[in-house]
N, C-alpha and C positions, 0 to 999 in steps of 0.2 A: 281311574274311573271318574266320570263327570256326573254331576247331579244338577240338571237344568233347573234353574230358579232357586237353587239352594247353595250357590257357590259365589255370591257377590251381590252387587247392587244391580237391579234391573229397572229400566225405564219403561213405563206403560203409557201408551197414548190411545185415548178414545176419541174418535172423531165422528160426529154425526153431521150430515150435510144434505141439502136439497138443491136441486138445480132445475133449469128450464132452458128451452131453446125455441127459436122461431126461425123458420126458413121460408123462402119464397122462390118461385120459378117464373113469376110474372114479369120480372124486369129483364132488361137485356143482359145484365150480369147477375145471375142468381147469387144469393147470399144467405148466410146462416148466422144468427146472433145467438150466443149462448152465455150462460153464467150459472154460478152456484155460490151458495153461502153455507158455511159450516161452523161448528163450535168444537174446539179442541180442549181436552182436559188431560194433562200429563202429570204423572207422579212416579215415585220410585218405591220399590220394596227392597229389603235386604235382610240378611240374617244377623243375629247378634255377634259382636266381636268375639266373645268367648267360644262361639261355634265356628269361627272363621280362622282356621290355623293352616296357613300354607306352608308346604314343604317343597322340596325339589320335585317330588312326584305328584304334587297336587294337594288338595284339601282332604285330610284323613279324618277330620271330626264331623264334617257335615255330610249328610246323606239325604236320600229322598224323603225322609221323615222330619228333617230339621225345619222348624217353623220359621217363617219369614214375617216381617212386619212392615207397615207403612212408614215412610220417612218423609219429613218436611223440615229441611234445615238449609243453611247457606250453600252447602255443597250439592245437595240433592233437593232442589225446591219443587214445590207444586206449582204448575203453571196452567193458566187458562188463556185461550186466545180465539181469534176469529180467523177463519180461512175463507178467502174469497177469490173466485176466478171469473174472468170476463173475457170474451173474445168475439171476433168477427171472422168468418171464413168467406172468401170470395173464390168463385171458380167458373169456368166456361165449359159448356158441353160441346 
């Protein structure tokens, strides 16, 4: 029996982004310029060690009611970052 989110460490990533594009058909070679910029926040949750007891058949102590908590250490760090995309598309009709 498996209990999603209650049987180990889980990585959560939250990303919010905005983008725009510009295209034209007035030139001999139509083109499209596009880009986006976003912010990433990544963290881990896990259950306490005393609730995490693995056997050959799986974890028999943790179940769907086992509480998990936020983790920020060397093994499971909180990370923030910027996500950016940029491109140009060229095509012929």
